[in-house]
Every structure is written in C-alpha cells, then in structure tokens.
N, C-alpha and C positions, 0 to 999 in steps of 0.2 A: 558543625563544628557546633555549634549552639544546640541543636536540638539532642545532640548525646550529652553534651551539660545538663541541659534540663531532665534529661532521661537518670542521669546520676542524682539531682536534686531528688527529684518523685523516689526513687529507691532509698534513699536517707531519711526522707518521711515517713516511709512507708515501714522500714525496721527499726527506728526511733517510736514509733507508734506503736509495732507489736512487742517490742521490749518492757515498753511502758504497761501494757497491759499483763503480759506474762510476770511482769515483779509482783504486780498490783495482784493479780491471782493469787501468786506463791504466799504472798504473805497475809491474803486474806484467808487461806486456807490452814494456815499456821496459828491462827486466832489472834494474831497481831491489831490490837487494839488502835493503834496510831498508825497502821498500813499506808494511809493516806500521804501523812508528813513523810513516812520512812521512804516509801516509793516516789514522792518527788525529792527526796534529799538523795538516793540511790541515783535517779534519772538526771538530775542538776548535776550532780558530782561527774557523770559519764560523759555527760554534754560538754563543761567546760576543760574536760582532761582530752577526750576524743577530740574536739575541733580544735584547743589550744594545742596538742600536736601537730595535727592534720595541716594548718597553717603555718605551724613552723618549717615542717617537711616543703610547704608550699614555696615558701621563701629560701631556704637554705638547700632545699635537696639537688644533688648534683654541684654543687660551689663549694669554696675552699673556706670558707668561713664555720669552722666545726667550732670554734670558739665561742662563738656568740651563739651558734644552736644550742651547744650543751649547755650553757648557762640558762639559754632562757626556759631548755627544757627540763632542767630543775627548779627552776619557778614552778611553771604548771605543777610539777610532779609535785613537791612542798605544800602549793596550795589548795590544789584539788581537794585534800579530804576536808578542807573548813566548810564547804557547803554541806556536806554529809554530816558534818558536825551541827552545823548551826539549825536542820531541821529534827535534830534529835536532843535541843536543849532543856526541852522540860524533863526528859528523861534521863540528864548526867547529872548527878548530887554531887557529885565530888570530882576534882582533877583527874582522880586517878583513873576514874571509869571515863572520862574527857579523852584523855592520852588512849586510854584502849578503843575507845571507837577511833580515835585520828590514826592509831597504827592500824587497826584493823582495815579500815578504808583505802590505807598507805599501800599495804601490802593485798590485797584479795581486789579492791577495785581498780585502783589505778594503772598497774601494769596490763591488766586484761587491756583497756581501751587504750593504752598507751601502745600495743601492739597491734589493736584491731586498728588504729587509725594511721598507723604505718602502713597496712596490711592494704587498706581501702586506698591512701594515697598512691602507694604502688602500682594497685590495679590500675587504678584509673588514670594515670600516666602512662602505664601501657597499650592501656586500650585507645587511649587520645594520640600517641605518640603513632600507633598501627594505623589509626583511621589517616592520620596526617601522611602519613608516607604513602599508604594507598592513593589519598587525593591527590599529592607531588606525582605519583609513578601515573596515575589517570590522565593528568594535565600534559606531563612529558610525552605520553601516546599520541594526547589529541594533537598537541602542537606540530610531532611528527607526522601524524596523518595529513594535517591542514597543509604542512610543507611538501610533502610530498603531491597531495591534489593541485597545489601552485605549479607543479611541475608539468600537468599535463595539457599538452598541445600548446602552449605558448605561442609557436611558431606554427602552426596549423590555421590559426584564424589568419595570418595575414597572407599566406600563399591561399587562403579559399577567397578572400575577398580580392588580390589580383587575378584570381581566375574569373571572378564575378565580374570584374572591371571590366575583363577584356571581352564576356559576353554582350556587357551592355554596350561596350563601345563597337561591339559588331551589329548590334539589336539582333541578338539571338533569341530565340523563341524561350530557350531553356533558361534563360537569367530568371523572370520572376520568380520560377519555380528554387532556382538555387537561393536565391533571397530569403525565402520561406523555410529550406531547411536549416540555412544556416541559423536563421532567428530563432527556430524551435530548439537547435541544437544547442544555442547558447541561451537561452533560458532554462533549460534542464541544469546545462552547467554553473549557471549562475544562482538559481533558486533551487530546483527540485533535489539537486547531488547535496544540498545542506543537511536533507533529512538523514539519520542513520542508517534507515534503511528504506527500498523502495521495491515496486513490483518488477520481477525479471521483464514483463511486457513492456515497461517505460524504460526500462535499461535499455531492451532490444530496439526501440524504437529510435534511441540515441545514437546506435550502432548505425540502424540503417539510415537516418538522416545524414550521419560521414560518412557513409559508404557512396551516398548519394553525390555528397559534394566532390569526394574522390574521384567520380566516376565524371566528372566533368574535363578529368585530363585523357580521358579514353573516348575514343569516337567507336568502339565497337562496343559489342553487348557488354550487360555487367561482366565485370571481371571475377567478381566474388559470388561463388556458390554456396549459399546459405540456407541451411538445413534445419530446423527448429521441430523437438519432439516433448509433449508432454504440456502444462498448463502453465504458462509463464506467468499467468496474472495471480495464481494462488503461490507461488514462490518468490520470496522477498528477500533481496540479497543487500549488501552495501552498493552504493551509487559507484560507478567510472573505474568500473572493477576491470574490464576485459579492454579497455580503450585501448592501452601500452600495447597490448597483444596484437590488436589488428593495426595499430599505428606500424608497429616494426614491420608486419607481413606488407604492408604497402611500400615502406620504406626501402627496405632490403630486397624487395623484387625487382626483376629484371625492367626496364624501363617501360617496354611494351610487353602486354599481358594478354594473352588468350580470354576469352570467355571460361569463365570459371577456374583460371588458374589458381585463385587463391581460393581453398575451402574451408569454409566455418561450419563446427557442428555443434548443437546445444541440444542438450536431453535432462529432462526434467523424469527421475522415476521414484515416488514418493517424498522424501526429504534430503535427496540427493542430487547434485546436479552435475555433468560434466560438460565440460569445454574444451573441443579442440580445433587448430587451426593450421593450416601447412599453406608455404607459400614456394614457390619457386626460387632458388637460389640466384641474386646476380652473381656473374661467374667473374665479374671485376672484381680480381684480389684487392683491391686498396677499399673495398666497400664492404667491410665486414659486418657481419649478422648483428653482431652487438657491438657499436665503437667503444673502445678506452672510456672509461669515465662516464658511458652513455646511462641515461637516468630510467631507459624502456624496461629491461627484464628485471632489474635491481628495483625500480620500486614498485613493480608486481610482488616479488618477495617479501619487502621489507612490508607491505599491508596486507598480506596474505598472514604474514606470521604476527600481525599486530591485532587483525579483525578476526581470522580465524585459526585460534593457535590449537594445535590436533586436532582441526576437520578437514583438512586439506591434503592433497597431491598434488605437485605439480612436476611434470617431467617435461624435460625440453630433450630434443634430439635433432642434431643435423647432421647433414651429409653435404657431398660437393654439391649436389642437384637439388635437395627439398630441406627445407627446414619444418620441424614440427613441435608443436606445443600442446603440450595433453594437461589438462586441470580438474579436478575432481574435488568436490566440495560436500560434507554431508554435514547433517544436522542443521539444515536451512530452515529458517523460519517460515510456517506455510499458515495463509491466513486467507479464508474461503470468502467468495465473493467481495474480495477489496479489488474496489475500481476508482477510486476517487484519485488516486497520486497521478494520473496521466492526465487528469481532467484540472489540475493547479495550472494556474495563469493562461488559460487558451479562454 
C-alpha cells in the first residue's frame, strides 16, 4: 500500500512540474514581461486551492460532518485568489483592477482546481480501496488454503508410527526403510510444501513415500499400479494436490487388496496434466466412499477452485464395484532444467 501512495506522490509532482512549464511557456509566448511572477502566482494559487480541498476531502469524505466541510471549503475558495493577487500587486494600480483580478481568479482558477482535487481524491480512494479489497481477498484465500493444508493426513502419521512401532518390535528388516520414507514424507510436508509451486517429480516422490508406508499393511506385492508419462521435472504444480485422492482410495477400498487393485495414472502433455485414480469399492455399506462431513474430496474441490480457477476439470464417478476420479489441469507452469526443489533439505 505504501508503494502505491509513493506512486501517487510522484504523479502529483510530475503533473505540477508539467503544468508549471506549460503556463510559463504560454505566458512567455504571449509576450508577458512578468511571466515568472504570473506563473508563480497562478501555480501557488492552484496548489493552495487544490490541496486545501484535497485534504478537506481526506478528512470529511464519507463522513456526516457536512457543515464543517462546506464552511472550510468556503474559506479555501474565498482566500484562494489572494495568492494570485499578491504576485500581481505591482501591476494593480487601483482597487478596481485588484477586484477584477480577484474575480478572475475566483471564477476561472479556483473552480477548476476544486474539481480536479475532488477528482484526484476520489480516484485515489477508488484505487486504494480496490487494492485493499484485493489484499483482503488474497489473505482470505491464503488463510483458507492454509487451513485446508492443515487438514491433510493428520491421522496418517499416527497410523504409520504404530505400524513402524510394530515393525521395530518384531525387528523386521523393513523398519529402517519405513523410518526413512516417513522422514522424507514429513520433510516434504513441513518444509518443501510451503513453496507455492513444486516440480511434479517431487510431488510424485511424496506420493511414492506415502504408498510405501501404506504398503506396510499388506504382505503381498504393491497394491498400487502407478504409471507416469511425460516429463515430471519440468511440470510445476501446487504441493499436496493429489494426496487426498490417494488417501481416499486406500481408505475406502476393501481391507484385502490384490496387487495393482488401485490404479494411478499421470500424464503430462505440453502444459496439461491429467491425473486419474480408481479403486475397488468396499462392499460394506456402512463405509461410504465419502463420509458425511468428510474433508477428502471437499478439500480437493476447494483447493482446485482457489488455485486453478477455470483451468481444471474434476470428474468423480462411482459404482457398486469401482470408484474413479479424473482430474485435468491446463495452463500449468513449465520450467526447463528445474532440479533444485527435490534437493532441499537432503
């Protein structure tokens, strides 16, 4: 906001300098021998009237103190021409000519700069209020996004720690790997996900860590069939975008999953990304795909609406046997040779 006010200040200074040069140039061309004093009188009168009214509007605009405003405005209007007269006193030989100069300034100079000061004050207020509104809306969006991110997987950490505790208790060989996957996952969630954009490759590493930790629940081969097409390093997206969809696939699938039952497909073509996921439905009617008040899909919809307005298409289809989600995002940010994000904190 201070930067905008400085811009307005520079605009004021530049316009007054330009006006001074124009008036001086015009009076000089007319052969006025007193062009310097005439220009000074005109500009000082204009400055007094303009900023006298400008600051009156600053104080009283939008308030109900109309009486005080009009009283002070009358004072500015009536006293404005005296500066004009002061710089013309050598050419005023009679009271009659002085009164004529007073009326000339009162009629021709004062109303113009009263109007211009009103126009300037209203314009600045409009611009500043628009910027304030945009800042408030941005803060509201950022706060909502922050709250949505806080909702991501709060219980997953506890479930994973319990699984790792069991592995350590049984002295399983997979326990160290599980700890490393959890450390990588938490590092990404705490540090790297604070960036507005991350390489899709780093987001995919996060999803793979999540899959590896979920795989602790299953003794057979990986239950997720993951296929990725395209260059994930040059494609940048907002972090933690797909985790709810993957979490729901695990959460609402049957307790026993065969290898590859959950299918995840990601494809990048130019600046368009498509993400699809499907999982078998748990036949237990008491475990609906999206529980009432659940935050999963609702969270995804809100984040997409805030982060990719007009750029995404989300389709959700479910049957008694299978649940599918298809997401398409266009107009993504591409950055060639970006490799730094996935090295942070390693």
